[in-house]
Structures are given as C-alpha cells and as structure tokens.
ZAMARGU-4260 file (C-alpha; in steps of 0.2 Angstrom, whole numbers, plus 5000, padded with zeros to 4 digits):
<rodrens>
0) 5126/5333/5189 | 5139/5331/5201 | 5132/5319/5213 | 5139/5304/5222 | 5133/5288/5216
5) 5131/5273/5225 | 5123/5255/5220 | 5107/5253/5228 | 5102/5270/5230 | 5087/5279/5222
10) 5089/5293/5209 | 5077/5302/5198 | 5078/5298/5179 | 5065/5308/5168 | 5052/5310/5181
15) 5054/5293/5186 | 5061/5283/5202 | 5074/5271/5199 | 5087/5262/5209 | 5105/5260/5202
20) 5111/5242/5198 | 5128/5247/5190 | 5138/5261/5182 | 5154/5261/5172 | 5160/5274/5158
25) 5146/5286/5161 | 5133/5274/5157 | 5122/5267/5173 | 5109/5253/5172 | 5094/5258/5183
30) 5079/5249/5188 | 5061/5256/5188 | 5054/5257/5206 | 5041/5243/5209 | 5047/5236/5192
35) 5058/5221/5187 | 5064/5232/5171 | 5081/5237/5169 | 5086/5249/5156 | 5104/5260/5154
40) 5103/5279/5156 | 5116/5293/5156 | 5124/5296/5172 | 5121/5313/5167 | 5102/5311/5167
45) 5102/5306/5183 | 5096/5317/5199 | 5093/5315/5216 | 5076/5310/5223 | 5069/5326/5228
50) 5063/5328/5247 | 5045/5332/5253 | 5049/5351/5253 | 5058/5350/5236 | 5043/5343/5226
55) 5035/5358/5220 | 5019/5359/5208 | 5013/5373/5199 | 4996/5376/5206 | 4991/5384/5189
60) 4993/5367/5181 | 4982/5358/5194 | 4963/5360/5191 | 4952/5366/5207 | 4941/5352/5209
65) 4956/5339/5210 | 4965/5351/5223 | 4950/5353/5234 | 4946/5335/5233 | 4965/5331/5238
70) 4965/5344/5252 | 4949/5336/5258 | 4956/5318/5257 | 4973/5324/5267 | 4962/5333/5280
75) 4952/5317/5283 | 4967/5306/5283 | 4976/5317/5296 | 4962/5317/5307 | 4959/5299/5306
80) 4977/5297/5312 | 4977/5309/5325 | 4961/5300/5332 | 4970/5284/5333 | 4957/5275/5325
85) 4961/5256/5319 | 4969/5257/5301 | 4955/5246/5295 | 4942/5257/5301 | 4951/5272/5292
90) 4952/5264/5277 | 4933/5260/5277 | 4930/5277/5282 | 4941/5285/5267 | 4932/5274/5255
95) 4914/5276/5261 | 4918/5295/5261 | 4926/5297/5245 | 4918/5282/5235 | 4932/5274/5230
100) 4939/5256/5235 | 4946/5250/5250 | 4960/5246/5242 | 4962/5263/5234 | 4959/5269/5251
105) 4973/5260/5257 | 4985/5268/5243 | 4978/5285/5247 | 4984/5282/5268 | 5000/5276/5262
110) 5005/5290/5250 | 5000/5303/5264 | 5012/5294/5277 | 5025/5294/5264 | 5022/5312/5259
115) 5010/5322/5270 | 4999/5334/5261 | 4987/5336/5247 | 5001/5336/5234 | 5003/5318/5235
120) 4984/5314/5234 | 4982/5324/5218 | 4976/5311/5204 | 4989/5303/5192 | 4989/5300/5174
125) 4986/5285/5168 | 4996/5274/5159 | 5014/5270/5161 | 5024/5284/5168 | 5035/5295/5159
130) 5053/5289/5156 | 5046/5270/5156 | 5056/5259/5144 | 5049/5242/5139 | 5063/5237/5127
135) 5076/5223/5130 | 5089/5227/5141 | 5101/5222/5126 | 5094/5233/5115 | 5094/5246/5125
140) 5113/5244/5129 | 5117/5244/5109 | 5107/5259/5107 | 5116/5268/5123 | 5133/5263/5117
145) 5132/5269/5099 | 5124/5285/5105 | 5140/5286/5116 | 5152/5282/5103 | 5145/5285/5085
150) 5135/5301/5088 | 5142/5311/5104 | 5158/5316/5093 | 5167/5331/5087 | 5164/5325/5068
155) 5145/5327/5071 | 5139/5312/5062 | 5122/5313/5056 | 5107/5304/5063 | 5106/5291/5048
160) 5125/5284/5053 | 5121/5284/5071 | 5104/5274/5066 | 5115/5263/5051 | 5128/5257/5065
165) 5113/5251/5077 | 5105/5244/5065 | 5121/5233/5059 | 5124/5229/5077 | 5105/5224/5083
170) 5107/5213/5067 | 5123/5204/5073 | 5116/5200/5090 | 5100/5192/5080 | 5088/5207/5086
175) 5075/5217/5076 | 5082/5234/5074 | 5071/5248/5083 | 5062/5261/5071 | 5069/5278/5068
180) 5058/5287/5080 | 5064/5278/5093 | 5083/5282/5092 | 5076/5300/5090 | 5066/5298/5106
185) 5082/5293/5115 | 5091/5307/5108 | 5081/5320/5114 | 5082/5313/5130 | 5099/5319/5131
190) 5104/5335/5140 | 5107/5348/5127 | 5123/5354/5135 | 5130/5337/5134 | 5124/5336/5118
195) 5133/5354/5111 | 5149/5349/5121 | 5153/5334/5115 | 5149/5338/5097 | 5154/5356/5095
200) 5166/5359/5109 | 5165/5365/5127 | 5167/5382/5121 | 5152/5382/5112 | 5142/5374/5126
205) 5147/5387/5138 | 5141/5400/5125 | 5124/5393/5125 | 5122/5386/5140 | 5135/5395/5153
210) 5132/5410/5163 | 5137/5425/5156 | 5133/5437/5172 | 5152/5441/5176 | 5159/5458/5169
215) 5174/5470/5175 | 5163/5486/5179 | 5170/5504/5182 | 5166/5518/5194 | 5174/5534/5184
220) 5183/5537/5168 | 5200/5529/5166 | 5199/5518/5179 | 5198/5503/5168 | 5201/5502/5148
225) 5199/5487/5138 | 5207/5485/5122 | 5207/5471/5109 | 5211/5468/5088 | 5200/5463/5075
230) 5202/5460/5056 | 5190/5474/5047 | 5177/5465/5035 | 5181/5478/5021 | 5194/5476/5007
235) 5206/5492/5005 | 5217/5498/4989 | 5234/5506/4989 | 5236/5525/4989 | 5245/5521/4972
240) 5240/5527/4953 | 5235/5508/4948 | 5226/5508/4966 | 5229/5490/4968 | 5222/5478/4979
245) 5229/5476/4997 | 5216/5466/5008 | 5209/5470/5025 | 5214/5479/5039 | 5218/5477/5056
250) 5210/5486/5069 | 5216/5491/5087 | 5203/5499/5098 | 5202/5503/5117 | 5189/5509/5126
255) 5184/5516/5145 | 5173/5505/5153 | 5164/5518/5162 | 5159/5530/5149 | 5162/5520/5134
260) 5171/5532/5127 | 5183/5526/5112 | 5201/5532/5121 | 5212/5526/5105 | 5212/5516/5089
265) 5228/5510/5076 | 5225/5504/5059 | 5237/5495/5051 | 5239/5481/5038 | 5251/5471/5049
270) 5245/5458/5058 | 5242/5462/5078 | 5259/5463/5087 | 5265/5473/5101 | 5268/5488/5088
275) 5249/5488/5087 | 5245/5489/5104 | 5259/5503/5107 | 5252/5513/5094 | 5235/5513/5101
280) 5239/5517/5118 | 5250/5530/5112 | 5234/5538/5105 | 5225/5534/5120 | 5234/5545/5130
285) 5240/5558/5122 | 5228/5573/5116 | 5218/5569/5099 | 5219/5588/5090 | 5235/5584/5082
290) 5227/5568/5076 | 5209/5575/5071 | 5218/5588/5061 | 5229/5576/5052 | 5213/5568/5047
295) 5204/5581/5043 | 5191/5578/5055 | 5180/5593/5063 | 5174/5588/5080 | 5178/5585/5101
300) 5188/5570/5105 | 5192/5574/5123 | 5200/5558/5129 | 5218/5558/5135 | 5228/5554/5151
305) 5234/5538/5161 | 5222/5526/5164 | 5223/5515/5180 | 5221/5497/5172 | 5222/5488/5156
310) 5212/5474/5152 | 5215/5462/5137 | 5214/5444/5132 | 5228/5431/5133 | 5237/5435/5117
315) 5256/5436/5115 | 5256/5453/5110 | 5247/5458/5127 | 5260/5449/5135 | 5276/5456/5128
320) 5289/5462/5137 | 5289/5482/5129 | 5271/5483/5134 | 5275/5476/5151 | 5289/5489/5154
325) 5279/5502/5146 | 5264/5498/5159 | 5275/5499/5173 | 5285/5515/5167 | 5267/5525/5166
330) 5261/5515/5183 | 5246/5508/5173 | 5241/5489/5179 | 5240/5476/5167 | 5225/5464/5167
335) 5222/5449/5158 | 5205/5442/5158 | 5201/5423/5163 | 5203/5411/5148 | 5187/5408/5140
340) 5177/5422/5148 | 5175/5434/5134 | 5161/5442/5144 | 5173/5450/5156 | 5179/5460/5140
345) 5161/5463/5135 | 5161/5483/5133 | 5176/5481/5119 | 5168/5467/5111 | 5153/5477/5109
350) 5159/5491/5101 | 5170/5481/5088 | 5152/5472/5084 | 5145/5491/5083 | 5161/5497/5072
355) 5159/5481/5061 | 5142/5485/5058 | 5144/5501/5050 | 5159/5494/5042 | 5148/5481/5032
360) 5138/5497/5024 | 5155/5503/5015 | 5159/5498/4997 | 5172/5482/4996 | 5165/5476/5013
365) 5165/5456/5015 | 5152/5455/5027 | 5153/5445/5043 | 5154/5428/5032 | 5153/5419/5013
370) 5133/5417/5015 | 5129/5434/5019 | 5142/5441/5006 | 5134/5432/4992 | 5139/5435/4975
375) 5146/5453/4980 | 5164/5456/4971 | 5171/5466/4987 | 5188/5467/4977 | 5181/5475/4962
380) 5170/5486/4972 | 5184/5492/4983 | 5191/5509/4982 | 5196/5517/4999 | 5215/5518/5005
385) 5220/5515/5021 | 5222/5534/5027 | 5204/5536/5018 | 5197/5523/5030 | 5206/5529/5045
390) 5197/5545/5041 | 5181/5538/5039 | 5184/5528/5054 | 5188/5543/5065 | 5173/5553/5059
395) 5162/5539/5064 | 5169/5537/5082 | 5169/5557/5084 | 5154/5561/5076 | 5144/5547/5077
400) 5148/5533/5090 | 5151/5546/5105 | 5136/5556/5101 | 5124/5542/5101 | 5113/5536/5116
405) 5122/5518/5122 | 5110/5507/5129 | 5124/5501/5143 | 5124/5515/5152 | 5109/5525/5145
410) 5116/5540/5138 | 5129/5546/5124 | 5147/5542/5129 | 5154/5560/5127 | 5141/5563/5141
415) 5146/5552/5153 | 5163/5558/5150 | 5160/5578/5152 | 5147/5576/5167 | 5162/5567/5177
420) 5176/5579/5174 | 5166/5595/5170 | 5177/5610/5167 | 5193/5600/5171 | 5196/5586/5159
425) 5212/5576/5162 | 5227/5582/5154 | 5243/5572/5148 | 5258/5578/5157 | 5269/5569/5147
430) 5277/5572/5131 | 5274/5562/5114 | 5292/5556/5113 | 5290/5548/5131 | 5275/5538/5125
435) 5283/5532/5111 | 5299/5528/5120 | 5289/5519/5134 | 5277/5508/5121 | 5286/5509/5103
440) 5292/5491/5101 | 5311/5491/5100 | 5327/5482/5094 | 5346/5482/5101 | 5359/5489/5089
445) 5376/5493/5091 | 5381/5512/5089 | 5395/5514/5075 | 5402/5527/5065 | 5389/5526/5053
450) 5376/5528/5068 | 5363/5515/5068 | 5360/5501/5055 | 5343/5497/5057 | 5331/5488/5045
455) 5341/5492/5028 | 5342/5510/5032 | 5357/5521/5043 | 5351/5531/5056 | 5361/5547/5062
460) 5360/5560/5074 | 5375/5571/5080 | 5372/5567/5098 | 5380/5550/5094 | 5396/5557/5092
465) 5401/5556/5113 | 5398/5537/5111 | 5405/5533/5092 | 5419/5520/5093 | 5414/5511/5107
470) 5402/5500/5100 | 5389/5503/5113 | 5373/5493/5112 | 5357/5503/5112 | 5339/5503/5111
475) 5331/5509/5096 | 5311/5512/5095 | 5303/5512/5079 | 5286/5518/5073 | 5279/5505/5061
480) 5272/5518/5050 | 5286/5531/5049 | 5303/5523/5043 | 5311/5541/5042 | 5316/5542/5059
485) 5319/5528/5073 | 5321/5534/5092 | 5337/5529/5101 | 5340/5527/5119 | 5358/5533/5120
490) 5370/5526/5135 | 5365/5542/5146 | 5346/5538/5145 | 5342/5551/5133 | 5331/5547/5119
495) 5338/5554/5102 | 5327/5556/5086 | 5338/5550/5073 | 5334/5553/5055 | 5338/5542/5040
500) 5351/5546/5027 | 5352/5531/5017 | 5354/5534/4997 | 5336/5530/4996 | 5325/5543/5006
505) 5311/5535/5017 | 5301/5551/5021 | 5283/5548/5021 | 5285/5528/5020 | 5280/5515/5032
510) 5293/5500/5037 | 5284/5489/5028 | 5282/5498/5011 | 5302/5500/5013 | 5302/5481/5014
515) 5291/5480/4999 | 5299/5492/4989 | 5317/5483/4993 | 5310/5467/4986 | 5303/5476/4971
520) 5320/5483/4967 | 5329/5465/4971 | 5315/5458/4960 | 5324/5466/4944 | 5340/5455/4947
525) 5328/5439/4942 | 5322/5445/4926 | 5323/5432/4913 | 5334/5440/4902 | 5348/5444/4915
530) 5345/5427/4922 | 5349/5419/4904 | 5365/5432/4902 | 5372/5425/4918 | 5369/5406/4915
535) 5377/5408/4899 | 5392/5416/4906 | 5394/5403/4919 | 5392/5391/4906 | 5407/5400/4897
540) 5418/5401/4912 | 5415/5382/4917 | 5419/5378/4898 | 5435/5388/4899 | 5441/5379/4915
545) 5437/5361/4909 | 5447/5365/4894 | 5461/5373/4904 | 5460/5358/4915 | 5461/5344/4900
550) 5475/5353/4892 | 5486/5353/4908 | 5483/5335/4912 | 5487/5330/4894 | 5504/5340/4895
555) 5508/5331/4913 | 5505/5313/4906 | 5514/5315/4890 | 5535/5314/4891 | 5545/5327/4884
560) 5554/5323/4867 | 5572/5319/4868 | 5584/5333/4865 | 5601/5331/4855 | 5617/5323/4865
565) 5630/5335/4874 | 5649/5330/4868 | 5657/5329/4884 | 5675/5337/4883 | 5691/5330/4891
570) 5699/5339/4907 | 5714/5344/4897 | 5704/5351/4883 | 5693/5361/4892 | 5698/5379/4894
575) 5702/5385/4911 | 5692/5397/4918 | 5700/5410/4932 | 5690/5421/4944 | 5693/5439/4947
580) 5692/5443/4965 | 5686/5461/4969 | 5697/5473/4975 | 5701/5475/4993 | 5692/5490/5002
585) 5702/5500/5012 | 5698/5500/5030 | 5688/5515/5035 | 5684/5520/5017 | 5665/5524/5015
590) 5654/5513/5004
</rodrens>
C-alpha cells in the first residue's frame, strides 16, 4: 500500500480497526481494537484509518427509517451538547426519547463525539466484525507462513499442496489442522494483484490490474509511425513442383498513428532483423504503384513520404546501427517505447491482431494456440506460397482494411488520410536507390580485381575500374530477397549497382535460396557411395605408407652382406699413372 508502518499505530484491516504489534518480512502481527486477540496479516492488506471526511457510505444501501432515526439522534445530541446540560441529564433525555437504555445512550454520545454526524449513529449488524479471527495465534502464523512460502510462488502450487503443508506443520506443532474452508477464506482475503504478481509474474499482474491509459497520439499523418513484427499464424509452401512445406513467415508492419493507414509491410521467412526493418521502411517511404503492379492488386494505396518519428519496441533490430544511420540520413526521429508498456504501441498491436484474425481464415492456419487448432492438420492443408500470401495480404490491406470503419478514429483509414491531404498527397522526393542505400543492411568488403566477393558470389560493375588494385574497403548493401545485385558504396560516395557474374546465375533468387542451393550442392559430396570410395582410397594409401615404412625400417636395421676381399698390390708392382696437362692457351686468344 506504500504506507509508513509504526508499532502501536492504528490501521484498517478488512474493515476492522487494528493496532500494529510487530512487522517482519511482509507479515504484520496486529491486535483488534477493544480485544486481546492478536492475529497475523499481510502488510499489503493494511491501510490507514480513514478520517471522518473519508468515511463515505452508500446512501442507497441505508434504509430510510434507519437514516431518519440516526439524523434525529444526531440532532438531539448536538442540541444537548450546545445547551451545556449535564452529561447525566443528556444521557437520560436521549434514553427516554429514543427508548434505549442509558448505557446505549452513552455509547451514542461517545460515537457522536468521535465522529459527528448521523453516519456514526447508524445501526450496526450484530455479531463479530468483518475480519475478526478467533483462531489461535500459533495456527494463524503457520497459515500465513505457508501461504507466503508454499503458495505465493511462480511454480503455482495447488491448493491441495498448500493445505497438506499447513496440516503437516500443525500436527508437528501439536495443533489440530484447520479445515479447508478456513484456508480458502484466508486466500480470499489476499489481494488479487498480489496473488497474480507472485504466482504469474509482474507482467501478467500489470496486464490485468495496471493502468492502460497511456498512448502515443498524433495530430496529423506521418507525424508518428509505429512498427513491429509478428509470426504469422499460417504455414506456407515452396514455389517448386514439389510444393514442400516451408513453415510460418514473419510479417513486419508499419502504421500511421493518425489515420491508421498501413504505410509499409514486409514478409519473409527470415527472423526479424535490421533487414526486415529496412525493407518495411523502404516500402513505407516509396510510392506503392510498382508494388501493387508486381502483386497484381488493383486499388489505391497513397501512402508515401518521410515520417517525422518512428516508434518501436526495444528489440535488437530496432537498435541496429543501420537503422539509426538511415533515420539520421532521412531526418527521422527513432523513438523506443518504455519497456513493459505495450499500450504505448496500441495502434500497431491492434493492427497485428486484426490482420491475424483474417489470416486465421486461410487454409493452413495454425490458429492462435493449440487449443483452438485442435486436430486441424495445418501442414497438410497448406498450399499458399510466399508470393501468393504477399498478394493476398496486400489485397486485404488495400481493398478491405483501408476501406473499413475503424472504431479508433470512427472512419475508414483511407478517408482520414485523404481528408487531411486533399488534392495534395505527400510525394517522396528521393529515389529508390537512395532509400535502399540508407536502410538496407550492409557489410564491409574489399574491392578487388574480381569485384566484390559477397556471400559466395562475385559482383562487378565497370565503375570499379578506377579503384581496382588499391584494396579499398567498401560498404556493400544487399536486398535479402534479391541476390542478383548488390549496392556498393564506392570510395567517392556514389552508390553503384553491381551485378553477380558467378558461374551459377542468381537471377530471381533470394540470398536464403542461394544458401539453400549451396547446401544442396554440397550435400552431393556426402553421398554414401562417394564417401565409401574415399574411405577405401584412404585405407589403401594408409596401408601403402605403412608397408613402405616397414620395408625401409627393416632394410636399415639389417646389416649389409660382406663383399669379396680386395687384393692390395705393392708400390713397385702398381702401374704408374701419368697426368697429362692441357695445352697452354696463348695470351690474348679467344676462348
């Protein structure tokens, strides 16, 4: 509750006034007012005693006769106190006029002095006050301790587990275990927010009990754009004759907060990254005519132009260097919403929910969870490719979502957009190449004689000739879905489109397809028959080397056989060997 606890001070606990005896580890020992009973209570259950002005009662819950009697009684006591009559005479007068005993009349006067007004004189229900506990202090401590240690945990222990722990500890202490309803009543007094926070986490507690009033408004289109990713609840297949199952795609969406128009989208099987954000923002900035034509969609999608602010969550891809530099280049403010505050991105979260609701109608949908999916075989029912899904999604956005009434703005998004701009819609003044160079992911490479070596391929343009041989490091921007070209920032700052000239063409392939194709080609080297032949050859060469080594070692260890003796001749018998000298070459003669 955030109150300052002081021993001996009075607090309100479940409707009863109590005084604090001791407090430790979130558990307080309190004593009921006008009673000797001491019982444990959670600190979160204590609240300050309300003042006279704070004691508000619902007038609809009070009977008319009770209210009139209390008002008359208050008036009589007030008048008696003003007349400075003796207290004994006033007690007798009140007892006679309202037909109560003198003891009860004295209680009325005491209550009025403590809290002047008819509220204090209303009849009270008979019986013990709400929150009164008559159980032994030792048992109350056991119950409170086990609730704290064996129930309020993230493992979410069951009620039976809690009751078993309490029963065992009570028997060990020589006490009779309480009944289950007693434990249930103790649990019912716990604050719902406390139980949810301790058993399911602070995030879940905030979602249910926290305020969701925060939001990030916008006063005009393109003032603020929200962006986020989601894993689509549908399975897609490959665009091949076999149509093998590929899995669920990732969708990146950007929405204009003011008009609720979808300004950009991107679909891919790759996990969210800076490339996903770059492609979505490139789609948001550029005109959509080429996109609509490529997907065969007939409709009006007027969104284009540079936004003032981009708001996202705190994921790593939204903090990438490429995105920050791209936003700085385009003079766009990059804003991250506070951690744990999804309500600050309410527009994009609602859009994702709306889109996924329509995705759940497609064959191959996985639904939101396994319970809703049931026995539905999503992989068997799936038949859409990534390109077909992208076309379907574009059609849904342009011809359905933009033209439907949006409850948040009480009009269709396309109407909100057009009514603001009228006959002067925004126009993006840059080129597509500039956008791609600003937001596409990039990697450093060295410019060589073969051009740029990038992801297993060589890319070249004649403009590289000026810098060939100097080993310049250049930034290579790439489109994840187009491996046929890359965008190279040459040393003079110009962005050059370099085409791939590798032995295997990459036209119409994404880098993921190139990587997959390379893996398939390399897989041929793992053919069991080829591997077996290599192993056999290796064994033969190893045997050859071992035999050769053995023969050489044996030859070196065995001494050579003795040769025939050589007869030595005497010095006199030996023939005289004369050496002939070459003729002297005359001086100056040519060799």
